[in-house]
N, C-alpha and C positions, 0 to 999 in steps of 0.2 A: 602739316604740320599741326602743331596743338596749340589753338588759340588758345586766349587769354580766358574767354568764357570757359572754354572747357577744363582748363587746368583749373579754374573756380568752384566750377559744377565736380571736378573731382576729389578735392581737396573739403568742400563740404558735405560730400557722400564719405571720405574716411571717416572724417570727425562726427557723423550721423553714427555710422555703422560700430564706431568705439563706444560712445554712450550707448547706443542701446544695448549694446553688448555686457556692459559694464555693469548697467541698471538692472540686467536679468540674471546677472552674477554675485550672486549675496556676497561670498570672500574676496571680491574682485572691492566690493561697495565701502569694505571694513578694513582700511588702511590705519595700522600703526606709525606710519611713519610722518615724522616731524617736520620735514620738507619732502614734499612727493614728487614737485612735478621736476619732469627730467631726470629724478634720480635712475630711468630705466639707463641712464650712457654708461657704457663700459667703458675699461681703461686696458690700454696696452698692459699685458704682464710681460710678454716676449717673441719671440721666433724660432718655429720649429727649422730647423733648416731640413730643404729636399733633395741637397744636390749630392749631399757627403753620407748618409744615414746609407746602413748595406742594408741588402735583401732580407727578407727574412726566412729561413727555414725551419718545420716544414710552410706549404701554404696553410694559411688559416681556414679553419669549416668552414663550409657555405652558410652553417645555421649560424643566422645573424638576425635581431628584432629591430625595429624599425625607429632610428634617432631624429633628434628633431634636426630639420636641416632644411636648406633650400634649392640642393641638387641633386638627392638623390643618396646621398649620402646614411652608409646605415652603422647602429653600435650593438655591441653586445656587452652586457653590465655586468659588474660587480666580481668576486671573487670566481665566479664562475670561468673570465674571459682565461684564466689563466690555466685550467683544466681541461675547459673541454677543448681546446686545442691540439694539448700536449708538443706547446713550444716552449721549447729553452729560451728566457729571456735575458740575453747577454749583450746585447747591445746596447754601445753606447748614447746615452739620457742627451737629448740634444739640447731640452729643456726642462729645468726645473723650478718652482715658481713657490709661495706661501699666498693659499688664500685666506678668504676671512673663516674658514671652516677645520681646511685641514692642514696639516704645518707644513705640509710639503708633498707637493703632485709634480709628477714626473713627464715629460712627453718626450713621446720617441716619433719617428716616421720611418717606416719601411719601404723603400722605392720601388722591389721587387713586386708586391702587391696592394700599393696603396692604400696602408691605413697606417692610422695613428694611433701608437697606443697611449693610454694614460694612467697611471700607476697612484693614485691617491693614498697619500701616509694618514696616519693617526688622526682621527678629528678632535678639535679641541674642546667639544663637547657635545653629549649627547643629542642627535636628532638633527646635527646643523646639517648644512649642505653647500657647495660651492656651484655658479651656475657659469660656466663659460662660452663662449664665442668662437669659433674658429675660424677663420677667413682670408681667403685670397679674393682678387678682385674677377675671380669666376668662379669659386663656391664660396660657400657657407656651412659650417654645422653647431646647433646650438648641443652643449651638452648640459647635463643635469647631475651632477654628482652628489652621488646619495651618500655613499658609504667607502668602508676602505677595501682598495681593493684595484683589479686592473681592468678597463674598457679600453674597446676595440671600435675604432671608427674606420669604414670602409671611406678614404677621401675620395669624390666624388670625381670622375674626370668629364666634361662637359663634350659632346661629341663635336660640338661644333666649337671648339677651343680654340681663338685664334694665337697669333704667334707670340702677339701684345700680351695674352695674358700667360702665356706656357712663360715667356721671361721672366713677368711677376713673380709667377710659380717656383722660378730655378731660382731668381735671384735675391727676392725680396721672402720666401720663403711662405710658413705657412703662419698669420701673427694668430696670438690667443689674446683673447682680453675675456678679462674677468667681472662680473655684474658684481657692484658692490652693493645688491640688493639679492635675496632669494628669487624664485623663481614666481612663489606669488605676489610678493613685494613688488619686482619687476611689472607685470598685468597692473598691479592695484597703479606704480603709480604710470605707467601707460593713459589709465584710466582719468584719471586724479591729472593730469594733463592736459586729456581730451577738454576735460572738463573747464580749464582753465577759458578754451576756443568757443565754448556753447553758444554766447552773443556772434560769432561771425554767421549764426544759422540764422540769427533775429533782426528786425529791424531796431529794435531798442535793446538798452541793456537790463537785465533786472538788480535789485538793489544787492542781492545775494550772490550775482556772475561779478559787478563792479568790486566789492568789500574782497570777494575770494582774489580778484587780480591785484587790487590795492596791496594784499598782503603779500604777492609774490611779488611787486617791486618790491615792498619793506624789508622780506628776507633775500631776496635774490641779488638788490642791486643795492639797497640802500636808502631811497627814495622813498622816503615818509609822505603819501598822500594825506591829507585832512579832510574830512569832509565838510561841506558848505552847510551852513545852518539855514543860509534861507533859502524858501521854495521860493520867491518872489525878489524882485526887482530891490535890491537895500540901497540904502545911500551909499554913498561911494564913501571908502573908508580905505585909510592907511594900515597895509597890513606888513607886519616886516618878514620879508622876503628871503631868505636867506641865498642871498647871489656870489659867488664868489668869483671878486675879483682879479685880476695877476698877483699873485702870493710866491712867492720863489722857495722855495726847500731847495736844500742841498742834502744827497747823501751822503754814505761813507767815501765814496772814491770823490766827491766832490761837484756832481755833475748836477748841474740846473736843472731842476722838472717844474711843470707846472702841475699842479692836479686838477683835474675835471673838475669835479668837485670833494668836498669835506663826506667823508662814511660817517655817516646816522651812529654810528654804536656807540651806546652809553658810555664805554670808556675812552671815548675819542671826543671831547667838548669840542665843539667848536671854536677857533680861534681868530675865523678872518671876520671883518666888522660886516654886521648886516645894513642891508643897503636895503630902505623902505622905498616901498614902491606901491602908485596907484592899484589897487583891485579891487574889480568890480567884479561881483560874487551873483550869478541867477542861477534861479533851479531851472528846473525843463519846462516848456510850455513859453517860455520868451523867443519871440523870433528877434529884431531888429532893438540892438541895446546900446549900437552907437550910431550915431550920426555918417552916414556917408561923408562928409564933406571932411571929416576928419582926415578920413586913411589915403593915402596917399599912393602913386604909382611906387610899386618894388614894396610895399609893407607886407610886412610877417603875418602869418596865423598857423601858430604851433598846434596842434591835435594831438591831444590820446583819448582814446577808446580805451574805454576798460573791457576788451575783449579777446585777450589771448593772446592776439597778433600783435598790435602795438606793444603790450608790455612786454613781448618777446622781444621784439626787436628796439625798444628802447632799455632792457638788458643787455643785448649784445652789445648796444654802441655806443652807450653808457650814456644816454638822453633821457630826458622827463619826455618826451612826444615821440610819438612813433608815426605821425604823416604830418606832414607841410603843405602848406598853397601860398602864394603870395597875389597881390590886387594890380591890376591894370584897370584905368580908364581906357573906355575901349567905345567906337561908333558903334550904336545899336543896330544899323546894317549892314549887309554885305558890303564890300568894296569901299570901307571905312566913309561910309555914307551913315548922316542923320546924325545925330544929337551923341552926347556921350556918356555912356550910363557907367558904372563900378560895376566890374566883373572880379570875383573869383579865376584864378588862370592855378590849375593844377595836373599834374599825372595820377591817375584813380584808377580804379576798377568797378564795376559795375558786381552788384554783390546784393543781399539780402538788406542791406540797410543803406546803401547808394544807388541814384536810378541810372546810371549812365558810365558808359567808358570811354576810355583814350586820354592824353590830352586834350582838354578840356576850358570852356571858360563857361560860369554861370554868374547869372544875376547875382549881386551882393544881397537883396533881401530873399530870393531863392534860397541860395546856398544856406543862408542861415536858418531859415526853418528845415531844409532835408538836415543840415547839421543838428537842428536840437533835436529834430523825430530819431535820428542816429545815434543819441546819446551821447554827442561829443564834447569833452573841455575844450575851449576854447582859450586860446591866449594870443591877442592883437600886441604886437611888437610894431611900433613903429620906426620907420627909420631916422637917421638925424638931418639934421637941415641941410648940413654939408652932403649928406649922401643923396635926399632929395631933390637937390640943385644940380646934382653933377648927374642924376638919374637922365638917361639919354630915351627919351619914351616913343620916339619915331622907332627908334632900333630895336627895341623891346617889345614892342609892336608886329614890326617886321618878324622879327626870331619868332615869336609867338605864331605866328600864321604860317610861316613857316614847319613847324612844328604840328599845330593843330590837327588833331584828329589819330596820330599815331598812337600806337597799343603800348598798353602801361610798361615798363621796360623790365620785366621779369628779369632778364640777360644777364642787368645788372645789378639786382638785387641784394646779393652776398657780398660783393669782392669792393663796395668801397669802403665797409669798413673794416676789409681784411688786410693789412699792410705787411704783416711780420709771419715768421713763420710759426712761430708760437705765443703772442703777446697778445691776442685778438679775440682769442674765444672763451667762451663765457665760463664761470664757475660756478661751483655749486656750496650753497651754505650746510655746517654751520662755519667748515674753518676756508672752505673757498683755498684747498689745497687740490681739489676735483675736478678735473675742468674738460669740456668738450675738448678731443684730440686730436691731431691730426689725422695719426692712424687712423682712427676710426673711418673720418672722411672720406681716407685716402680709396679703402675696399670700397664703402657704404656706397660712393658715387660712380667708382664702376660696376657694383654690381646693379643699383637702380639704371644705370643705361644700358646692360648688358639685358634685363627684364623688361624695364620702360622706357626705351631712349626718348620717344615724345618727349617727356617729366627733363631727362638730362638736357635736350637740345636748348629746351626753352628755360630754364634756371642756369646751366655750367658748361656745355661743353663744348659751345661757339664761342663761347667766353675765353675758355681754355685753349680752342684753337687760336685762337687771336694772340694770346698773350705766347705763344711759342711758335707763330709764323707761321700755323698751317690751315687749314681748311677740311672737314668732313669726318677729323678723324675723332676713334672714341673714345672715351675717357683713359680706357687702359693704352690704348696706341698714343695720348696724350703724354702718361706717365712714362712711356719708352724712352717717345722724340726727347723729352725733356732731359732724362737722364745718358741717354745715349749719344744725342746729340749736340744738346746744349748745355751737358755737364751740371744739370739743373737738379735737386731731390723734387720731385714731387709736390712735397710741401712750402715750395717758392715760389710755385705758376700762380696761387691766386692773389699774393701779394704783387705780383709785375702790376705794376701800375695801369689803370683801366684811363683807354686815349680818349678825348670828348671827338677825335676826329672818327673812331671806328663806327661803322656802320652796321645792322645785325639782319640778320632776315625778319621782318615782323611783318605786322599789315598796317592797313592806315583807312579808316572811316572814308569812303567819299560823300562830297556835298549833296551829291546828287542819292546817298543811298547805297546801302550795301559796304566792301571791304575788299580792298585788294591789297596781294600782298606786294612790299616792297623792302628796299635795304633803307632802312633809317638809325635816327640815334634811339638808343635804348634808355631810359631814364627813366626812375623809380621817382616819388618827390620831392626828395633833397637837393637829387639832381638836378631837376626839371626846373625849380625855384635859383638854384646856383647860376642853373643858365641865361635864368631868366634876368639875375644881375650883371652876368659877364656879359651879356649881348649888350646892356645898358650901362656899360661902360665903369661901374662901381670899382673894377680893380685897377684901375688905372693902367701903369704901362708893363707889371704882371701878368694881363690879361691872358695875353697868348701864351703864355707860360703856366696857367693854372687850369690843370683837368678837371671840373666838377663831379666826373666821376669819381673820382677819389674824397668828395665829403660827404659827410652821415648827418644827421640832425642836428648831433652834438656841435660838429665843425661849423654849421650854418651860425649857428647863433652865439657862437666864438666870435665870429668876425666883426670888426670894428666900423660898422654899419650903422647903430642903431641908437635911438636919440635916449634912454636908457632907462624908460619906463616902459611898465608894461601893463593890459588890460585884459582880466579876464572875462570874458564877454558871453560864454555858455558854459555849462555844467554843474556837477554837481560836488565836485572835487577840485580841491584850490590845486592852480598849477602854477610851478618856479621854472625857472631857468637856473640851472648850478654853478653855472661856466658862463659867462656872457661878456658877451661885447668888449671883448681885449684883444683880441689878433688882429694886425692891419694885413690884409692881403701880401703875398709875398710870392716871387715863380717857384715852384713844386711845392707847394706847401701842402700839408697834408696826405703828403705821398708814402711815407714811413711810420705812421704812429702805431704807438700801441694803445691797446684800448682795454687794460687785464681787470675787468673787476676784480673787488668791489670795490677798490682804490682809484683806478680808472685814473694813471700819473701817464704823464709823455711828457716829452723834450720839449724845451721850448723853439726849438726850432725845426720841429718837424711840421 
């Protein structure tokens, strides 16, 4: 089983190697893309049928040149493909698409020889090209179409192709994806995106990296973070922070919706009232900036580290935080003995900037020192007097002690914010009409599971198995079962509700040292914070019908549990919460919510 430490090490190694490669490859450094981050994501153009295509006669010449693929496919390029084989191309076109360069490109599959023919038409301009990815759940091939004419791809047949993978190829065909960028721009985008994540390799966050991430959040999510001018403790100031209250909009069909935030484009001037909240700004190097006595059980600490990871999660969720913690007053000794002290409790991962793993508790002053050194921007949000009075601290402590030591919940990392088939996947600027698509994720997840199953097990395959009522199936097998046994498209599987009663194969740190494999909850930061509140009774009669696994960072702060003020206690970038403190807990909340950026609108009853 791939452990959390192993996964973090693998992630960091990948980022390091991409950065090293990019910095030593001049053409990659010289990007001209206005919006380079995640521009490498392809979009589905269509599907090549593999079941109705006729065999091709005569057989293709064995003289082939290497293609760019991950499963031994080969291709021959250009006009020579039509002459070197002597083939009469009279078979029906399975798919015809318009690329960014070539006005019309036809795709055919020939079952007898397992070859894909690509026929590129007239280019729109000299020197242009199209970059395609052909994929199923068992094979993929990258094809760079640079000139008019025919290209042949020998479609690979893995020797160990499973029944589910054969079903996928026959039932769903070969998916054809087009990159919106050229080959050079695609690799530039990969490097520039990796550069966003450079701070995950360091203890602090450099000024340059933070500015890069702030621009990413502005351009991709519409969240504008201003740099705090103070380098030390400032006088308490009243800052107008745009906090959107419950505001009803009515669309053309009369459906009432609540926007999670206002878009920050200049053409869309804010119309909601500004809520003046106290905001304390502090530069780095300050540790304890609020009195511990001010902090109550269950109070929220929202964190944004400008390190690529937090901003990416914020972009996907429609949130302005990437991490969340909460507070508990607990006895300092084992067995609930000793004086009570204030602890920050959270689900966290050991990394270059954080010294310990697991569901954990850290003395408040120690946590502040670590957070300061890590380059955290921290917003303190106290619970309301009513919520504090309702907070059952003994039940919260008991629940925490039951969960303490469990590994970070990577199993559920991706699924709290995926509730729908199409309206949760982030979109790209400037027009936000090109989004991450399920069609790409469907094959990408399956291909990763085929080649690196340990990553799939940690991040999605166990979660997907629970959603279709099975254990131990591969990703491709889950897709087949969902379709054939449950009459569900694969796109519906991630949106099946993550139930709090589900237990995952995970690990736990023993009090006496070492780790043991256990069945336990899989909780990321926001799920853990919600779990504390749920255990403490803050959801009232709805508690048993609320699944914290369905709540994101954005959902947590929308709950009507807070006093209404917020205090920035660490960081160099001014924090804010765009939609805050308006949603009373109700059964099955946040289970079917869209979060499609950059508007991030959702129905009021989701």
